[in-house]
C-alpha positions in Angstrom: 23.7 -20.1 -43.7 22.3 -21.0 -40.3 18.6 -22.8 -39.9 18.2 -21.2 -36.6 16.0 -18.8 -36.7 15.2 -16.0 -34.0 12.6 -17.0 -31.4 11.9 -12.7 -31.1 11.2 -12.3 -34.6 11.2 -15.7 -36.6 13.8 -14.2 -38.8 16.5 -16.5 -39.9 19.8 -16.1 -37.9 23.3 -15.2 -40.0 26.6 -16.8 -38.7 29.3 -14.0 -38.2 32.1 -15.6 -40.1 34.0 -18.6 -38.9 33.0 -17.5 -35.3 30.1 -19.6 -33.3 28.4 -16.3 -33.1 25.2 -15.9 -34.7 23.3 -12.5 -35.4 19.6 -11.5 -35.9 19.8 -8.5 -38.2 16.4 -7.8 -37.6 16.5 -7.6 -33.7 20.0 -6.7 -33.7 21.0 -9.4 -31.2 24.4 -11.3 -31.3 25.3 -14.4 -29.6 27.2 -17.6 -29.0 25.1 -20.6 -31.0 24.2 -22.2 -27.9 22.5 -19.1 -26.4 20.7 -19.2 -29.4 20.0 -22.8 -29.1 18.7 -21.9 -25.1 16.4 -19.0 -26.1 14.9 -21.4 -28.9 14.5 -24.2 -26.6 13.3 -21.5 -23.8 10.8 -19.9 -26.3 9.0 -23.3 -27.0 9.0 -24.3 -23.6 6.8 -20.9 -22.7 4.5 -21.7 -25.8 3.8 -25.3 -24.9 3.4 -23.9 -20.9 1.3 -21.0 -22.2 -1.3 -23.1 -24.1 -1.6 -25.7 -21.2 -3.0 -23.2 -19.1 -5.3 -21.5 -21.4 -7.2 -24.8 -21.4 -6.8 -25.3 -18.0 -9.5 -22.3 -17.5 -8.5 -22.2 -13.1 -8.2 -18.2 -11.5 -4.5 -19.8 -10.8 -3.8 -20.3 -14.7 -5.5 -17.0 -15.5 -2.9 -15.5 -12.9 -0.1 -17.1 -14.6 -0.9 -16.2 -18.1 -1.2 -12.3 -17.3 2.2 -12.7 -15.5 3.7 -13.9 -18.5 1.8 -12.0 -20.9 3.4 -9.2 -18.9 6.8 -10.5 -19.1 6.3 -11.2 -22.4 5.5 -7.8 -23.4 8.6 -6.0 -21.7 10.6 -8.8 -23.6 9.3 -7.4 -26.4 9.8 -3.7 -25.6 13.5 -4.0 -24.5 13.9 -5.4 -28.1 12.9 -3.1 -30.0 
């Protein structure tokens, strides 16, 4: 079993036989372990940026939050 979790649904990723491919059975996404690691790292960075923008409170932050929300909403629709 993999220790990595899907950055979209938080389900544990399953390794495909002896390859370096991992799959999220819930989202039906398969990729190299390095791709998953980068997706997880990017998701964590996005969450940090999101939190910082929420506490900033400026109009520029609100615009950035709206753009991030739009992108992540579209991303979730594409996965399902």
